[in-house]
C-alpha positions in Angstrom: 30.5 62.7 174.2 31.3 65.7 172.0 33.9 65.0 169.3 37.1 66.9 169.6 40.7 66.8 168.4 43.8 67.0 170.6 46.9 68.8 169.2 50.3 69.5 170.6 51.4 73.0 169.7 55.0 74.4 169.7 56.6 70.9 169.6 60.3 70.6 169.9 62.7 70.0 166.9 62.2 66.2 167.2 58.4 66.4 167.5 58.1 66.0 171.2 56.7 68.2 174.0 54.3 71.0 172.9 51.2 72.3 174.8 48.1 70.2 174.4 45.1 71.8 172.9 41.5 70.6 172.6 39.6 71.7 169.4 35.9 71.2 168.9 35.5 71.5 165.2 31.7 71.6 165.3 31.1 74.4 167.8 27.4 74.5 166.9 26.9 71.3 169.0 27.6 73.4 172.1 26.6 77.0 171.4 26.2 78.3 175.0 29.1 79.9 176.7 28.4 78.1 180.0 28.3 74.7 178.2 31.6 75.5 176.5 33.2 76.6 179.8 32.0 73.4 181.5 33.4 71.3 178.7 36.8 73.1 178.7 37.0 72.5 182.5 36.2 68.8 182.0 38.9 68.4 179.3 41.5 70.2 181.6 43.8 71.5 178.8 45.3 74.9 179.3 43.0 76.0 176.4 40.2 74.5 174.4 38.9 76.0 171.1 35.4 75.9 169.7 35.2 76.5 166.0 32.0 78.4 165.0 32.8 78.8 161.3 35.6 76.7 159.8 35.5 78.4 156.4 36.0 81.9 157.9 38.1 80.8 160.8 35.7 82.0 163.6 36.9 80.6 166.9 36.1 80.9 170.7 38.8 80.1 173.3 38.4 78.9 176.8 40.8 78.0 179.7 39.4 75.6 182.3 38.0 78.6 184.2 37.5 81.5 181.7 36.9 82.7 178.2 39.8 84.4 176.4 39.6 87.0 173.6 42.9 85.8 172.2 45.6 83.2 173.0 48.7 82.1 171.2 48.9 78.4 171.2 45.2 77.9 170.4 45.4 80.2 167.4 48.6 78.4 166.1 47.1 75.0 166.6 43.7 75.8 165.1 45.1 77.7 162.1 47.2 74.6 161.4 44.2 72.2 161.8 41.8 74.3 159.7 44.5 75.4 157.2 42.9 78.9 156.9 44.6 82.2 156.0 43.1 84.0 159.1 41.2 83.4 162.3 38.5 85.6 163.7 38.8 86.0 167.5 37.0 88.4 169.8 40.3 90.4 170.0 40.6 90.8 166.2 41.6 89.1 163.0 44.7 86.9 163.4 46.7 86.3 160.2 47.9 82.7 159.6 50.3 81.0 157.2 52.0 77.6 156.8 55.8 77.6 156.2 57.3 74.1 155.9 57.1 72.4 159.3 56.0 75.7 161.0 52.6 77.3 161.4 52.6 81.0 162.0 50.1 83.5 163.3 50.3 87.3 163.3 48.7 89.2 166.3 49.1 92.3 168.4 50.6 92.6 171.9 47.6 94.7 173.1 45.4 91.7 172.6 47.2 89.7 175.3 45.8 89.8 178.9 48.3 91.2 181.5 51.4 89.1 182.1 54.4 89.7 184.3 57.5 89.3 182.2 60.3 88.5 184.8 63.9 88.3 183.6 66.5 86.2 185.4 70.3 86.3 185.1 70.7 82.7 183.9 68.7 79.8 182.4 69.7 77.7 185.4 67.8 80.1 187.6 64.7 79.7 185.5 65.1 75.9 185.6 65.3 76.0 189.4 62.2 78.0 190.0 59.5 76.5 192.2 55.8 77.1 191.8 55.0 80.7 192.8 51.9 81.7 194.8 48.6 82.0 192.9 47.3 85.3 191.7 50.0 86.6 189.3 50.6 85.4 185.7 54.4 85.1 185.5 56.6 84.5 182.4 60.0 83.8 183.7 62.8 84.0 181.2 66.6 84.3 180.7 69.0 84.6 177.8 70.5 81.4 176.5 72.4 83.2 173.8 71.5 86.9 173.5 73.2 87.6 170.2 71.4 84.7 168.6 68.0 85.7 170.2 67.8 82.3 172.1 65.8 82.3 175.3 64.9 79.9 178.1 61.4 80.4 179.6 58.8 78.9 181.9 55.2 80.1 182.4 53.1 80.1 185.6 49.5 81.2 184.9 48.8 81.7 188.6 45.2 80.6 188.2 43.4 78.1 190.5 42.3 75.9 187.6 44.7 73.0 187.7 47.2 74.5 185.2 50.2 75.3 187.5 52.7 75.6 184.7 52.0 76.1 181.0 54.2 74.1 178.7 54.2 76.6 175.8 52.7 80.1 175.8 52.5 81.9 172.5 50.8 85.0 173.9 53.5 85.6 176.5 56.2 85.0 173.8 54.5 87.6 171.7 54.6 90.1 174.6 58.3 89.5 175.2 59.0 89.9 171.5 57.1 93.2 171.5 59.1 94.4 174.5 62.5 93.4 173.2 61.8 94.4 169.6 63.6 91.4 168.0 63.0 87.9 166.7 63.3 85.1 169.4 63.8 81.4 169.5 62.3 80.3 172.8 62.7 77.0 174.6 59.9 76.7 177.1 58.7 74.2 179.6 60.1 70.6 179.2 61.3 71.2 175.6 58.8 73.1 173.6 60.0 75.6 170.9 58.4 78.9 170.0 59.7 81.2 167.2 58.8 84.9 167.0 59.4 87.8 164.7 58.4 91.5 165.0 56.5 92.8 162.0 55.6 96.4 160.8 52.9 98.5 162.4 52.8 96.8 165.7 52.2 93.2 164.6 54.2 90.2 165.7 54.5 86.7 164.2 54.5 83.6 166.5 55.2 80.2 165.0 55.8 76.6 165.9 55.3 73.0 165.0 51.9 71.3 165.5 51.2 67.5 165.8 47.8 65.9 165.8 47.5 63.6 168.8 44.0 62.3 168.1 
């Protein structure tokens, strides 16, 4: 069995929740894309990362069904695990930094695959949503406290790969931050927390807590 780490990314204030992430630190043991795709499907996490160069931060990201040029929670989790200042993804160079209990990445909205950002009037409406039909990637959100930038969100990838709802989605949070043009404090899923902040020249920071499960 290939060795891999399991992280929880974007954990809540007390360390719970977060989105699970598989990380294969020795990507060289599984160099072929079809092998990686098969392994990611076997693990069944929303994303699995293969590290091709730990010194330079070169990574390769897979859902159970496809390869991604960029994704938020895999980058936050892997940057924390490798403790590197940047990650090299197919989409571009992702900046990374540690700040106390939070790990932050800096990326661009145009790197994110299409998502539907659907606003609701209240957090209760978001909480009451049922699983939508497959085919559309939906980030459902509502203000908890607009002046404070606090948001309630849920994510429905709309894929047929076993991930019906994503517990914490950094890429969608990045898109929402880019659209709203302000820093956000997002509570997603069962209780995960994502922090974001717009940066100059079209960049956005996304940060959260990371815990090593195994």
